[in-house]
N, C-alpha and C positions, 0 to 999 in steps of 0.2 A: 503493500500499500504506500510506505513512504518513497518508493522509487517512482511511483505513478506522479506523485506530487512534484518531485523534482523535474519529470520530463513536461509537467504542465507549466511550471514555472518558466523552464526554458523555451517552450513554444510561445509562451506569452511576451516573453523578453524579445525573441526574434520578431514576432508580429509586431509589436511596438516599436522596434527599429525600422521595419519596413514601412510602417505608417509615417515613423518621422522622416525618413529619406523621401517619401512620396509628398509631403507637406513641404519639406526643404526645396524639392524640385519644382512645385508648383509655385511657392513664393519667388524662386528665381526667375521662372518664365513670367511671372505678373510683372516682376521688375524691369525684365528686358522689354516687355511690350510697352510699359510706362515710360521707359527711357526712349523707346522708338516713336511714339506718340509726340513726345516733348521735343525731338529732333524735327519731326514732321512738322509741328505747329512752328518751330522756329524757322524752319525753311519756307513755308508757305507766308509768314509774316515777313520774311527777308524778301521774298518774291514781290510781295505786295509793295513794299517799300520802293524797290528798284522801279517797278512800273510806276509808281508815284513820282518818283525822280524824273524818269522820262517824260511824262505828261508835264511836269515844272520845266524840264527842258525845253519842250515844244512851245509852251507859253511865252518862255523867253525867246525863242526863236521867232516867234510871230511879233513879239515887242521889239526887239533889235537883233537883226540876223547879223551874224559876224562877218568879217571879210574874207575871201577864200584863202585858203592856206597853202603853203608850197608843197611840201610832202605830206599828204593827209594819211599817215598811217594811223591804225586805231590806237588809242591810248595804251601805252606799255603799261604791263602789269596793274590793270584797274582795280584787282582785288586789295591791293596795297594803296591805292590812292596816290600814286607817284605821279605828279605832274601838276597841272591848273585844273581845279575843281570848284565847282560853285555849290554851295551848300544849300539844302532845303530842309524842311522840318523832316522829310522821311529820308533824306539820303544825299547824294550828290550826282550831279551830271557835269557833262563835257560836251560841247557843241564844237562841230568842225564844219566848214564851208567846204565841200567837195568839189565844186564848180558848176556848170551848166550842161545841159545835156538835152537831146531831142529824142533820146531812145530810153526813156524811163520806164521801168516795169510797171504794167497794170495801168499805163496812161496811154492815150491816143499817140499814135505816130505823129513825129513832127512837131509834138508840143514842146515849145523851150520852157525847161524848168531847171530851177536851181536846187541841186542836191545837198542835204545836210545830213551828217552822221551824229546823231546824239547818243551818249551812253550814259546809262544810269546806274548808280551803284547804291546798295540798301545801307542804312546806318549800323546794322547789325555786324557786329565782328566776328562771332561764333559761326554763323550760317550766311556768309556774306553772297549776295547775288549780284551779277552783273548782267545788264541786258543792253543789247545794241540795236537801234533801230535807225533807218534811214528814211528821210523825209523829203518829198519833192514839193517845192514850192513855186507855185505860178500865179502872180499877183497877189490877191488876198486869201487864196486856198492852199492850206498846207495839208498834204496827204502822206500818210505812212506808207511806204510801197514794200519795205523789208524789215524785217526783225530777227533776232538771235539772242540765245543766252550764251554768255561766255563763260566757261569752266575756268578753274584756276590754272590749267596749263595753256589756256589760250593767249 
């Protein structure tokens, strides 16, 4: 009889240990999912900030277009904000005048437009997003004709 009590105690300890491991695994998975949700939320907020910076750049472009630039390369290291940037409530933007063209995408052929590149950067540093758009301006009309998201290696 006393041998059976020892086996029951051993079986109860093993089952308790298995339940503890199962609970620890469930808690670890919940923690990972919580972190992933936080990263996703931060990324979406940073994306929205970069888009708002692009919109602020567009308004600045319509207010006072810059002069044409010589070598209009995209801003180097935009994630680090190297170079000249204009600050907004949500982020930073940089405007470049790429010159005129009669062959702008999504516009009628032979329509003379001035092309501008606006780069918008979110204020968040942990999950910084960089968006770049090209706008065509003809008279009082400004239209976005291309858009891309720049990754850290771009």
